[in-house]
C-alpha positions as CSV (number, residue, x, y, z in Angstrom):
1,X,20.7,-18.0,-30.9
2,X,22.7,-21.2,-30.1
3,X,25.1,-19.2,-28.0
4,X,22.2,-17.7,-26.1
5,X,20.8,-21.2,-25.5
6,X,24.2,-22.3,-24.0
7,X,24.2,-19.2,-21.8
8,X,20.7,-19.9,-20.6
9,X,21.6,-23.5,-19.8
10,X,24.5,-22.3,-17.8
11,X,22.4,-19.7,-15.9
12,X,19.7,-22.3,-15.0
13,X,22.3,-24.7,-13.7
14,X,23.8,-22.0,-11.6
15,X,20.4,-21.0,-10.2
16,X,19.3,-24.6,-9.5
17,X,22.6,-25.4,-7.8
18,X,21.9,-23.2,-4.8
19,X,18.7,-24.9,-3.4
20,X,18.4,-22.7,-0.3
21,X,18.4,-19.5,-2.3
22,X,15.9,-21.0,-4.7
23,X,13.6,-21.9,-1.8
24,X,13.9,-18.4,-0.3
25,X,13.1,-16.8,-3.6
26,X,9.7,-18.5,-3.7
27,X,9.0,-18.9,0.0
28,X,9.8,-15.4,1.2
29,X,7.3,-13.5,-1.0
30,X,4.6,-16.1,-0.2
31,X,5.0,-15.8,3.5
32,X,5.3,-12.0,3.4
33,X,2.2,-11.7,1.2
34,X,0.3,-13.7,3.8
35,X,1.5,-11.6,6.8
36,X,2.1,-8.0,5.5
37,X,-1.4,-7.0,4.4
38,X,-2.7,-7.9,7.9
39,X,-0.1,-5.6,9.5
40,X,-0.2,-2.8,6.9
41,X,-3.6,-1.6,7.9
42,X,-4.1,2.1,7.9
43,X,-7.7,2.1,9.2
44,X,-8.0,4.3,12.3
45,X,-9.6,2.3,15.0
46,X,-9.3,1.8,18.8
47,X,-9.0,5.6,19.5
48,X,-8.7,6.0,23.2
49,X,-10.9,8.7,24.7
50,X,-10.9,10.1,28.2
51,X,-14.0,12.0,29.2
52,X,-14.3,15.1,31.4
53,X,-18.1,15.3,32.1
54,X,-19.2,18.4,34.0
55,X,-22.9,17.8,33.3
56,X,-23.6,14.1,34.2
57,X,-26.9,14.3,32.4
58,X,-28.9,11.7,30.5
59,X,-28.0,13.2,27.2
60,X,-24.3,13.0,27.9
61,X,-24.7,9.3,28.8
62,X,-26.5,8.7,25.5
63,X,-23.8,10.6,23.6
64,X,-21.0,8.6,25.2
65,X,-22.9,5.4,24.6
66,X,-23.2,6.3,20.9
67,X,-19.4,7.1,20.9
68,X,-18.5,3.7,22.4
69,X,-20.8,1.8,20.1
70,X,-19.3,3.2,16.9
71,X,-16.5,0.7,17.0
72,X,-13.8,3.4,16.5
73,X,-13.5,4.7,20.0
74,X,-12.7,3.2,23.4
75,X,-13.4,5.2,26.5
76,X,-10.5,4.6,28.8
77,X,-11.4,6.9,31.7
78,X,-13.7,9.5,33.1
79,X,-12.2,12.2,35.3
80,X,-13.4,15.4,36.9
81,X,-10.9,17.9,35.5
82,X,-9.0,18.7,32.3
83,X,-5.6,18.5,34.1
84,X,-6.3,14.9,35.1
85,X,-7.3,14.1,31.6
86,X,-4.0,15.4,30.3
87,X,-2.1,13.0,32.4
88,X,-3.9,10.2,30.5
89,X,-2.5,11.7,27.3
90,X,1.0,12.1,28.7
91,X,1.0,8.4,29.7
92,X,-0.3,7.4,26.3
93,X,-3.5,6.0,27.8
94,X,-5.6,8.4,25.8
95,X,-5.6,9.9,22.3
96,X,-8.5,12.4,22.8
97,X,-9.8,14.4,25.7
98,X,-13.6,15.0,25.4
99,X,-14.7,17.8,27.8
100,X,-18.5,18.2,28.3
101,X,-19.4,21.6,29.8
102,X,-21.9,22.3,32.6
103,X,-25.6,22.6,31.6
104,X,-24.9,20.6,28.4
105,X,-28.4,19.1,28.3
106,X,-30.2,22.2,29.3
107,X,-28.6,24.4,26.7
108,X,-29.0,21.8,24.0
109,X,-32.8,21.5,24.8
110,X,-33.4,25.2,25.2
111,X,-31.2,26.7,22.5
112,X,-30.8,23.7,20.2
113,X,-27.0,24.1,20.3
114,X,-24.0,23.4,22.6
115,X,-20.3,23.3,22.3
116,X,-18.0,20.6,23.6
117,X,-14.2,20.7,23.7
118,X,-11.9,18.2,21.9
119,X,-8.2,18.0,22.6
120,X,-6.4,15.5,20.3
121,X,-2.9,14.1,20.6
122,X,-1.4,15.0,17.2
123,X,1.9,13.2,17.3
124,X,0.6,11.0,14.6
125,X,-0.9,13.7,12.3
126,X,-2.9,11.3,10.1
127,X,-4.4,9.4,13.0
128,X,-5.3,12.7,14.8
129,X,-6.9,14.2,11.7
130,X,-9.0,11.1,10.8
131,X,-9.8,10.3,14.4
132,X,-10.9,13.9,15.0
133,X,-13.1,13.9,11.9
134,X,-14.7,10.6,13.1
135,X,-15.4,12.1,16.5
136,X,-16.8,15.3,15.1
137,X,-19.1,13.3,12.7
138,X,-20.4,11.1,15.5
139,X,-21.1,14.1,17.8
140,X,-22.8,16.0,15.0
141,X,-24.9,13.0,14.1
142,X,-26.0,12.7,17.7
143,X,-26.7,16.4,17.9
144,X,-28.9,16.4,14.8
145,X,-30.7,13.3,16.0
146,X,-31.4,15.0,19.3
147,X,-32.6,18.2,17.7
148,X,-34.8,16.2,15.4
149,X,-36.4,14.4,18.3
150,X,-37.1,17.7,20.0
151,X,-38.6,19.2,16.9
152,X,-40.8,16.1,16.2
153,X,-42.1,16.2,19.8
154,X,-43.1,19.8,19.4
155,X,-44.4,19.5,15.9
156,X,-45.7,16.0,15.0
157,X,-45.2,15.0,11.4
158,X,-48.6,14.5,9.6
159,X,-49.2,11.0,8.5
160,X,-48.4,10.3,4.8
161,X,-45.9,13.2,4.5
162,X,-43.1,12.1,2.1
163,X,-39.7,11.3,3.7
164,X,-36.4,11.5,1.9
165,X,-34.4,8.3,2.1
166,X,-30.8,8.1,0.9
167,X,-29.4,4.8,-0.4
168,X,-25.9,4.2,-1.5
169,X,-23.7,1.5,-3.0
170,X,-20.0,0.8,-2.2
171,X,-18.3,-0.2,-5.4
172,X,-15.2,-2.3,-5.9
173,X,-14.7,-3.0,-2.2
174,X,-18.2,-3.6,-0.8
175,X,-16.9,-4.8,2.6
176,X,-14.8,-1.6,3.0
177,X,-11.8,-3.6,4.1
178,X,-8.3,-2.1,3.7
179,X,-6.7,-5.4,2.8
180,X,-8.4,-5.3,-0.6
181,X,-6.6,-2.1,-1.3
182,X,-3.2,-3.3,0.1
183,X,-2.9,-6.8,-1.1
184,X,-2.4,-6.0,-4.8
185,X,0.1,-3.2,-4.0
186,X,2.2,-5.4,-1.6
187,X,2.1,-8.1,-4.2
188,X,3.8,-5.8,-6.7
189,X,6.3,-4.6,-4.0
190,X,7.4,-8.1,-3.2
191,X,7.8,-9.0,-6.8
192,X,9.9,-5.8,-7.2
193,X,12.1,-6.6,-4.3
194,X,12.8,-10.2,-5.3
195,X,13.4,-9.4,-9.0
196,X,15.3,-6.2,-8.4
197,X,17.7,-7.5,-5.8
198,X,18.4,-10.9,-7.5
199,X,19.1,-9.3,-10.9
200,X,21.2,-6.5,-9.3
201,X,23.5,-9.1,-7.8
202,X,23.8,-11.3,-10.8
203,X,26.6,-9.8,-12.9
204,X,28.4,-8.6,-9.8
205,X,28.6,-12.2,-8.6
206,X,30.2,-13.2,-11.8
207,X,32.8,-10.4,-11.3
208,X,33.6,-11.5,-7.7
209,X,34.1,-15.2,-8.5
210,X,36.1,-14.4,-11.6
211,X,33.9,-16.2,-14.2
212,X,33.1,-12.9,-15.9
213,X,36.6,-12.9,-17.4
214,X,36.0,-16.3,-19.0
215,X,32.7,-15.1,-20.5
216,X,34.2,-11.9,-21.8
217,X,36.8,-13.8,-23.9
218,X,34.0,-15.8,-25.6
219,X,32.3,-14.5,-28.8
220,X,29.0,-13.9,-26.9
221,X,27.6,-10.5,-27.8
222,X,26.6,-8.0,-25.1
223,X,22.8,-8.3,-25.8
224,X,23.1,-12.1,-25.7
225,X,24.8,-11.9,-22.3
226,X,22.2,-9.5,-20.9
227,X,19.4,-11.6,-22.3
228,X,20.9,-14.7,-20.8
229,X,20.9,-13.0,-17.4
230,X,17.4,-11.6,-17.8
231,X,15.4,-14.6,-19.1
232,X,15.8,-17.0,-16.1
233,X,14.7,-14.4,-13.6
234,X,11.9,-13.3,-15.9
235,X,10.5,-16.8,-15.8
236,X,11.0,-17.1,-12.1
237,X,9.2,-13.7,-11.7
238,X,6.2,-15.0,-13.6
239,X,6.1,-18.1,-11.3
240,X,6.2,-15.8,-8.3
241,X,3.4,-13.7,-9.8
242,X,1.3,-16.8,-10.2
243,X,1.9,-17.8,-6.6
244,X,0.9,-14.3,-5.5
245,X,-2.4,-14.5,-7.3
246,X,-3.1,-17.9,-5.7
247,X,-2.2,-16.5,-2.2
248,X,-4.5,-13.6,-2.8
249,X,-7.3,-15.9,-3.7
250,X,-6.8,-18.7,-1.1
251,X,-5.9,-16.5,1.9
252,X,-7.8,-13.2,1.2
253,X,-10.5,-14.3,-1.2
254,X,-9.4,-11.7,-3.7
255,X,-10.1,-12.9,-7.3
256,X,-9.3,-10.6,-10.2
257,X,-12.4,-9.0,-11.6
258,X,-10.5,-8.2,-14.8
259,X,-8.9,-10.6,-17.3
260,X,-6.0,-12.6,-16.1
261,X,-4.3,-12.3,-19.5
262,X,-4.0,-8.6,-19.0
263,X,-2.4,-9.0,-15.6
264,X,0.2,-11.5,-17.1
265,X,0.8,-9.2,-20.1
266,X,1.6,-6.3,-17.7
267,X,3.6,-8.5,-15.4
268,X,5.7,-9.8,-18.3
269,X,6.6,-6.3,-19.6
270,X,7.1,-5.0,-16.0
271,X,9.5,-7.8,-15.2
272,X,11.5,-7.0,-18.3
273,X,11.8,-3.3,-17.2
274,X,12.5,-4.2,-13.6
275,X,15.2,-6.9,-14.4
276,X,16.8,-4.5,-16.9
277,X,17.0,-2.0,-14.1
278,X,18.6,-4.5,-11.8
279,X,21.1,-5.6,-14.4
280,X,21.9,-1.9,-15.0
281,X,22.8,-1.5,-11.4
282,X,24.9,-4.6,-11.6
283,X,26.9,-3.2,-14.5
284,X,27.8,-0.1,-12.5
285,X,28.7,-2.0,-9.3
286,X,32.1,-3.5,-8.6
287,X,31.0,-5.9,-5.8
288,X,27.8,-7.2,-4.2
289,X,27.9,-4.7,-1.3
290,X,27.7,-1.8,-3.8
291,X,24.9,-3.5,-5.7
292,X,22.9,-4.1,-2.5
293,X,23.2,-0.5,-1.4
294,X,22.3,0.9,-4.8
295,X,19.4,-1.5,-5.1
296,X,18.1,-0.7,-1.6
297,X,18.3,3.0,-2.3
298,X,16.1,2.8,-5.4
299,X,13.8,0.2,-3.9
300,X,13.1,2.5,-1.0
301,X,12.1,5.3,-3.4
302,X,10.0,2.8,-5.4
303,X,8.2,1.7,-2.2
304,X,7.4,5.1,-0.8
305,X,6.6,6.9,-4.1
306,X,4.7,4.2,-6.0
307,X,1.3,5.0,-4.5
308,X,1.4,1.8,-2.3
309,X,0.8,3.6,0.9
310,X,0.0,7.2,-0.1
311,X,-2.0,8.2,-3.1
312,X,0.1,9.9,-5.8
313,X,-2.6,12.5,-6.3
314,X,-1.9,13.8,-2.8
315,X,1.9,14.3,-3.4
316,X,3.4,17.6,-4.4
317,X,4.1,18.3,-8.0
318,X,7.8,17.4,-7.9
319,X,7.1,14.1,-6.1
320,X,4.4,13.2,-8.7
321,X,6.9,13.7,-11.4
322,X,9.4,11.4,-9.8
323,X,6.6,8.9,-9.1
324,X,5.6,8.9,-12.8
325,X,9.2,8.1,-13.7
326,X,9.2,4.7,-11.9
327,X,7.8,1.6,-13.5
328,X,6.5,0.4,-10.1
329,X,3.9,3.3,-9.9
330,X,2.2,2.3,-13.1
331,X,2.1,-1.4,-12.3
332,X,0.6,-0.8,-8.9
333,X,-2.1,1.4,-10.5
334,X,-2.8,-1.2,-13.2
335,X,-3.0,-4.2,-10.9
336,X,-5.5,-2.4,-8.6
337,X,-7.6,-1.3,-11.5
338,X,-7.7,-4.7,-13.2
339,X,-8.1,-6.9,-10.0
340,X,-10.5,-4.7,-8.1
341,X,-12.3,-2.7,-10.8
342,X,-12.2,-5.0,-13.7
343,X,-10.6,-2.5,-16.0
344,X,-9.8,-3.6,-19.6
345,X,-6.9,-2.9,-21.9
346,X,-8.4,0.4,-23.2
347,X,-8.4,1.7,-19.6
348,X,-4.8,1.0,-18.9
349,X,-3.2,1.3,-22.4
350,X,-1.3,4.5,-21.4
351,X,0.4,2.6,-18.5
352,X,1.2,-0.2,-20.9
353,X,3.1,2.3,-23.1
354,X,4.9,3.6,-20.1
355,X,6.1,0.1,-19.2
356,X,7.2,-0.6,-22.7
357,X,9.2,2.6,-22.7
358,X,10.8,1.7,-19.3
359,X,11.7,-1.9,-20.6
360,X,13.3,-0.6,-23.8
361,X,15.3,2.2,-22.1
362,X,16.6,0.3,-19.1
363,X,17.6,-2.8,-21.0
364,X,19.2,-0.8,-23.8
365,X,21.1,1.2,-21.1
366,X,22.2,-2.1,-19.4
367,X,23.5,-3.5,-22.7
368,X,25.3,-0.3,-23.6
369,X,26.9,0.0,-20.2
370,X,28.2,-3.6,-20.0
371,X,31.8,-3.7,-20.9
372,X,33.5,-6.8,-22.1
373,X,36.9,-5.2,-21.5
374,X,38.1,-3.6,-18.4
């Protein structure tokens, strides 16, 4: 243990010597956590609509008023023909063409039904699908309300007749703001990027400056060397984790509903797994360029398949398998469950076993792959 203590002393001195890198390690995730959740917003709003109104009736004006008041749509133009409306779409001045046929009001009043035409720009498939669903919902709601008004006018409802009222509660995110979903996930991603890249470059840096040869001729065991490389970044990772929790609270008002000790327990085990992965990359790399490319390759997979942006349940089977084999996926799931839902250890114990397995396998692999002789 004395040899490990000397190695840790050397590592901390080496880290503290470069003050600029030290500031960047703590400043970058803080600034990014403040900015990124505001930009990574997948709520579909400000959908531009151009209207082709062939009816010009009172009901069409009421429907367009309801559309504009929804907060999701913005009417950017009203033209007389469908061809003119397509020019709006081609210039990117409109996302949806809403065409209202002749005799819209008369058919709706007489027959109780009427069709309208929607043409949606589907370059962005997700935006088109969600925006089209919103528009269909608003028009259907307007139609049902209009039909209900007509029926009530023809058949007055007797006084005292019971009316069905529907009430609902929104759990875990009562304001329905996307940032509450994104902040914990981006928080994990930033911790992953900082920890993964810094640990991946660690041993390689020793190789490039030549100090690795001096260490190799000492009686330090391989596990002591890997532990000496891991522990400083593990402590720094926990400090970054604490800063992230403070930023989430101060900037976004997100306070963990679940116990903090559970978050720190998972963070501690996750950092061991992540840093072991970075050190494993470092043992396979001959220089920092190779380590950077390898780390970037895997970090990109972690980012896209961790459930940060897309729910893992919506992925195909092979993608869900790959996603389950990354430690990031399980930590993203846990931090959202604990912070937003207030889940306890019994709810996330399976993910804890996954993280333990990742930590053991990756660090054992790094120790095994490190060679004291070339």
